C-alpha positions in Angstrom: -121.1 65.0 10.1 -117.6 65.5 11.3 -114.6 67.5 10.0 -112.3 66.0 7.3 -109.0 67.4 6.1 -107.7 67.2 2.6 -104.2 67.8 1.4 -103.3 67.8 -2.4 -99.9 67.2 -3.9 -99.7 70.8 -5.1 -99.8 71.9 -1.4 -103.5 72.9 -1.3 -104.9 72.2 2.2 -108.7 72.3 2.9 -111.0 71.5 5.8 -114.5 70.2 4.9 -117.2 68.0 6.3 -117.5 64.2 6.1 -120.7 62.2 5.5 -119.5 58.7 4.5 -116.9 56.3 6.0 -114.3 57.5 8.4 -110.5 57.1 8.2 -107.5 58.2 6.1 -107.2 57.5 2.4 -105.0 58.5 -0.5 -105.8 58.5 -4.1 -105.9 60.4 -7.4 -108.5 63.2 -7.6 -110.5 63.7 -10.9 -113.8 65.5 -11.7 -116.9 64.2 -13.3 -119.4 66.4 -15.2 -122.4 64.1 -15.2 -125.6 65.7 -14.1 -127.1 62.4 -12.9 -126.1 58.9 -12.0 -123.9 59.4 -8.9 -124.6 55.8 -7.7 -123.5 54.3 -11.0 -120.3 56.4 -10.8 -119.6 55.5 -7.2 -120.0 51.8 -8.0 -118.0 51.8 -11.2 -114.9 49.7 -10.6 -112.9 51.9 -13.0 -112.7 54.6 -10.3 -110.8 52.3 -7.9 -107.9 54.4 -6.4 -109.5 57.7 -7.2 -111.5 60.5 -5.5 -114.3 61.7 -7.7 -115.3 65.5 -7.6 -118.8 66.0 -8.8 -119.4 69.2 -10.7 -123.1 68.7 -10.1 -123.6 70.8 -6.9 -126.2 68.7 -5.1 -125.7 65.0 -4.6 -127.7 62.4 -2.7 -131.3 63.7 -3.4 -132.5 60.4 -5.0 -130.8 58.0 -2.7 -129.5 54.6 -3.8 -130.9 51.2 -4.6 -129.8 47.7 -5.6 -130.9 47.9 -9.2 -128.6 50.8 -10.0 -125.4 49.2 -8.7 -122.8 48.9 -11.5 -120.9 46.2 -9.6 -121.0 44.4 -6.2 -119.4 47.3 -4.3 -118.1 50.9 -4.4 -114.4 51.1 -5.4 -113.4 54.8 -5.3 -111.4 56.1 -2.4 -114.1 58.9 -1.9 -116.3 61.4 -3.4 -116.3 65.2 -3.1 -119.5 67.2 -3.4 -120.7 70.8 -2.9 -123.8 69.9 -1.0 -124.9 66.5 0.3 -128.6 65.7 0.7 -128.9 63.2 3.5 -132.6 62.6 3.2 -133.4 61.2 -0.3 -136.8 61.6 -1.9 -137.4 59.0 -4.6 -139.8 56.0 -4.7 -136.9 53.7 -5.8 -134.6 54.7 -3.0 -133.7 51.9 -0.6 -130.9 53.7 1.3 -129.2 57.0 1.5 -125.9 57.6 -0.2 -124.0 58.0 3.1 -125.2 54.5 4.1 -123.8 53.0 0.9 -120.5 54.8 1.3 -120.1 53.5 4.9 -121.0 50.0 3.8 -118.2 50.0 1.4 -115.7 52.1 3.3 -115.7 55.1 0.9 -115.2 58.6 2.2 -117.9 61.2 1.5 -116.6 64.9 1.5 -119.0 67.9 1.3 -119.3 71.6 2.2 -116.4 72.3 -0.3 -116.1 74.6 -3.3 -116.1 72.0 -6.0 -115.9 74.7 -8.7 -112.6 75.8 -7.3 -111.4 72.2 -7.3 -112.5 71.6 -10.8 -110.7 74.7 -12.0 -107.5 73.6 -10.2 -107.6 70.2 -11.8 -108.3 71.6 -15.3 -105.3 74.0 -14.9 -102.8 71.7 -13.1 -104.1 68.2 -14.1 -105.3 65.2 -12.1 -103.2 64.8 -8.9 -102.8 62.7 -5.8 -104.5 63.7 -2.6 -105.0 62.5 1.0 -108.2 62.8 3.0 -108.6 62.1 6.7 -111.1 62.3 9.5 -108.4 61.5 11.9 -105.4 63.7 11.0 -105.7 67.5 10.8 -102.0 68.4 10.8 -101.0 69.7 7.4 -97.4 68.5 7.7 -98.4 65.0 8.7 -100.9 64.8 5.8 -98.1 65.9 3.4 -95.7 63.4 4.8 -98.2 60.5 4.5 -99.2 61.5 0.9 -95.5 61.6 -0.1 -95.0 58.1 1.3 -98.0 56.6 -0.5 -97.8 54.8 -3.8 -98.9 56.7 -6.9 -102.0 55.4 -8.6 -99.8 54.4 -11.6 -97.9 52.0 -9.5 -100.9 50.0 -8.1 -102.6 47.1 -9.9 -106.3 47.7 -8.9 -107.5 45.0 -11.3 -106.5 42.4 -8.8 -108.9 44.0 -6.3 -112.0 44.6 -8.6 -112.0 41.5 -10.9 -114.3 38.5 -10.2 -112.7 35.6 -8.5 -114.9 33.0 -10.1 -116.5 32.8 -13.6 -120.2 33.3 -13.9 -123.0 33.7 -16.5 -124.6 37.0 -17.0 -128.3 36.6 -18.2 -130.1 39.9 -18.0 -130.6 42.5 -20.7 -130.7 46.3 -20.3 -133.0 48.1 -17.9 -136.6 48.9 -19.1 -137.3 52.3 -17.5 -141.1 52.0 -18.3 -141.5 48.6 -16.6 -138.9 49.3 -13.9 -137.1 46.0 -14.5 -134.3 44.4 -16.4 -135.1 42.7 -19.6 -134.8 38.9 -19.9 -131.9 37.7 -22.1 -133.0 37.2 -25.8 -132.0 34.1 -27.7 -128.2 34.3 -28.1 -126.7 34.4 -31.6 -123.1 34.2 -30.3 -121.2 33.3 -27.2 -118.3 35.1 -25.6 -116.0 35.3 -22.5 -115.8 38.7 -21.0 -112.5 39.2 -19.3 -113.3 41.2 -16.1 -110.8 44.0 -15.5 -113.5 45.9 -13.5 -116.5 45.4 -15.8 -119.7 47.5 -15.3 -123.0 45.6 -15.1 -124.6 47.7 -17.8 -121.9 46.7 -20.3 -122.8 43.1 -19.6 -126.5 44.0 -20.0 -125.9 45.5 -23.4 -123.9 42.6 -24.6 -126.7 40.3 -23.6 -129.4 42.6 -25.1 -127.5 42.6 -28.4 -127.9 38.8 -28.6 -124.6 37.6 -27.1 -124.4 34.9 -24.3 -121.9 36.2 -21.8 -119.6 34.3 -19.4 -117.6 36.6 -17.2 -114.2 35.3 -16.3 -111.4 36.5 -14.0 -108.7 38.6 -15.3 -106.2 35.9 -14.6 -107.9 33.5 -17.1 -105.1 32.1 -19.3 -104.9 33.0 -23.0 -104.4 29.4 -23.9 -107.7 28.4 -22.3 -109.6 31.1 -24.2 -107.9 30.1 -27.6 -108.7 26.5 -27.0 -112.3 27.2 -26.4 -112.5 29.4 -29.5 -110.9 26.7 -31.6 -113.3 24.1 -30.3 -116.3 26.4 -31.2 -117.3 26.9 -27.6 -117.0 30.7 -27.8 -117.1 33.1 -30.7 -115.1 35.9 -29.3 -113.6 37.7 -26.2 -114.6 41.0 -24.7 -112.0 43.1 -22.9 -113.7 45.2 -20.2 -113.1 48.6 -18.7 -111.1 48.9 -15.4 -109.0 51.1 -13.2 -105.4 52.3 -13.2 -102.6 52.7 -15.6 -102.7 50.2 -18.5 -98.9 50.3 -18.9 -98.3 48.4 -15.7 -100.6 45.5 -16.7 -97.9 43.3 -18.3 -99.7 40.0 -17.8 -102.9 41.3 -19.5 -100.8 42.7 -22.3 -99.1 39.4 -22.9 -102.4 37.6 -22.9 -104.1 39.9 -25.4 -101.0 39.6 -27.7 -101.6 35.8 -27.8 -105.3 36.3 -28.6 -104.4 38.7 -31.4 -102.0 36.2 -32.9 -104.7 33.5 -32.7 -107.1 35.7 -34.6 -109.7 35.5 -31.9 -112.5 38.2 -32.5 -112.3 40.8 -29.8 -114.0 44.0 -28.6 -112.6 46.3 -26.0 -114.1 49.2 -24.0 -112.0 51.8 -22.2 -109.2 49.9 -20.5 -109.8 47.1 -22.9 -109.3 49.5 -25.8 -106.1 50.8 -24.3 -104.7 47.3 -23.6 -105.3 46.3 -27.3 -103.3 49.3 -28.4 -100.4 48.4 -26.1 -100.5 44.7 -27.1 -100.1 45.9 -30.7 -97.0 47.8 -29.7 -98.5 51.3 -29.3 -98.2 52.6 -25.8 -100.8 54.8 -24.2 -100.2 58.2 -22.8 -101.9 60.1 -19.9 -104.3 63.0 -20.5 -103.9 66.1 -18.4 -107.2 65.7 -16.4 -108.9 62.9 -18.2 -112.5 62.6 -19.6 -115.1 62.0 -17.0 -118.7 62.8 -17.6 -121.9 62.1 -19.7 -121.7 64.9 -22.2 -118.7 64.3 -24.5 -119.3 64.8 -28.3 -117.7 62.0 -30.4 -117.8 62.0 -34.2 -118.5 58.6 -35.9 -116.1 58.8 -38.8 -117.9 56.1 -40.7 -121.1 57.9 -41.1 -120.3 61.5 -40.0 -122.8 61.5 -37.1 -122.1 63.1 -33.8 -122.9 61.0 -30.7 -123.0 62.4 -27.1 -121.2 59.9 -25.0 -120.4 58.9 -21.5 -116.6 58.9 -20.7 -114.3 57.8 -17.9 -110.6 57.6 -18.6 -107.2 59.3 -17.9 -105.3 57.5 -20.6 -105.5 57.5 -24.4 -104.2 55.6 -27.4 -101.6 57.4 -29.6 -102.3 58.9 -33.0 -99.7 56.5 -34.4 -102.2 53.7 -34.0 -103.4 54.6 -37.5 -100.4 52.6 -38.8 -102.4 49.4 -38.0 -106.0 50.5 -37.4 -108.7 52.5 -39.0 -110.0 55.3 -36.7 -113.8 54.9 -36.3 -114.5 57.6 -33.7 -112.9 60.9 -32.7 -113.5 63.1 -29.6 -114.7 66.6 -30.7 -113.5 68.3 -27.4 -109.8 67.6 -28.1 -109.5 65.5 -31.2 -108.3 62.3 -29.4 -109.0 58.9 -30.7 -112.2 57.3 -29.4 -112.6 54.2 -31.4 -110.6 51.9 -33.9 -111.1 48.9 -36.1 -107.8 46.9 -36.5 -106.5 45.9 -39.9 -104.8 42.7 -38.9 -107.7 40.8 -37.5 -111.4 40.8 -36.3 -110.9 43.5 -33.5 -112.7 46.7 -32.7 -112.6 48.9 -29.6 -113.8 52.2 -28.3 -112.5 54.5 -25.6 -115.9 56.0 -24.6 -118.7 54.0 -22.8 -121.5 52.9 -25.2 -123.4 51.4 -22.4 -123.6 54.8 -20.6 -125.0 54.3 -17.1 -125.0 57.2 -16.5 -125.2 59.0 -19.8 -126.9 58.9 -23.2 -127.4 55.7 -25.2 -126.4 57.1 -28.7 -123.5 54.7 -29.0 -125.4 51.5 -28.0 -125.2 50.2 -31.5 -121.6 49.3 -31.0 -122.6 46.1 -29.2 -124.4 45.0 -32.3 -121.3 45.7 -34.4 -119.4 43.3 -32.2 -122.0 40.6 -32.8 -121.9 41.3 -36.5 -118.0 41.1 -36.5 -118.2 37.7 -34.9 -120.8 36.5 -37.3 -118.8 37.7 -40.4 -115.6 36.2 -39.0 -117.1 32.8 -38.3 -115.5 30.3 -35.9 -112.7 28.8 -37.8 
C-alpha cells in the first residue's frame, strides 16, 4: 500500500492508504449502506463518475469472481473503505479485490474514517472530490478539482453502453447449484436499451419469460418502432445508468417517440427518470441520494412493504401524478419509487427489483412487465 490524498469540494483534506490502481481521479462521492455485495457495486455501471464510500467497515474478505460481475468492467472512479482485507477467504474467490481494481483502473482507498465521511455527506450532501497517489499538495488538489467537469456535465452513458447488440440468454443465479439458470421458453421478446445495464436485470427479465436483445443506447427510435409494428418485438426496456438524466437530450427525444408510438415500456432507475422527463416532468437531485440494500418501499397497490436495493441521486417530481399512478413510495423520505402511466402501456420503478446486492422482494415487477406486454398485444 502507498499513501493517497483526498480533497473534497467543501475543503476537507485527508491522507489515507491506497490498495487499488494508482493515479489521480476526480468524481462525485456518495455512500452505500449495503452489508454485502461490494463486487456487484463496484461493477455496476451506474456508479460511473463516482467514488463509493462503504459504510460496511470491512471490505474484501470474500474476494471477487467472474460470476458476480454486474458488467464487463468496473466503472466507478474509486471506492473508500475503513479496512481492506487483502487476503480473501471464500471458495468462490478467483482474485482479490485490489487485483480487480487495478485491472479496471479504479482507485482503492482505505484506513479512513468512513463514519465521518458518511456523516459529512448526510449533512452537506453528495459532493465532488479528487483523490491522488501522485499529488499531496492541498492547493494543487483544490486547483485540479475546481478545473474538472462536474458529474452533471458528463455523459457517462457513452462510456458504459454496449457498442454492439447481443442476445442475453441466462436466467437468475441459483445459489444452491452455484450456477445461472438456463433461459425458460420466452413468452415475449424485447429490446433492452443499454444505458449501463446490470447483468442481473437481464437475468431477471429472461427468468420472467422474456427474450432479451441488448442494444446500444444510440439505437434509433424509428428502428425500434418499426420492429414493434412488424411484430418482431413486444416492448422496450430502459435500463439503469450513470449521471444526470437531464443532460441526456438524445435519449429523452428517443423515448418521447416511443411513447407516441404506444410501444410498451418498462424502466428501472435512470430509465424511470428518463420516462418522466420525456413526459415533460423534469427530475430533481436528492441531497445525498439513496444507495444501499435496506430501503423500505411501500407497494401502494397491495399495501405491502418491500425491502429494496437502491442506487440513485435523482428522483421524479410529485407532479408526475398528473399523468401517472404512483405504485410505490419510499418510506424513508416519501419520494416516488414507482409509477404506471395513464397514457400508454408503460411502467417504471426507481428502486432495483433485481437487487444484486440486496433482497429480492421486488422481483415480481419483471413479471408485471411481461403481463403488461401480453395484455397490450402487438398491434
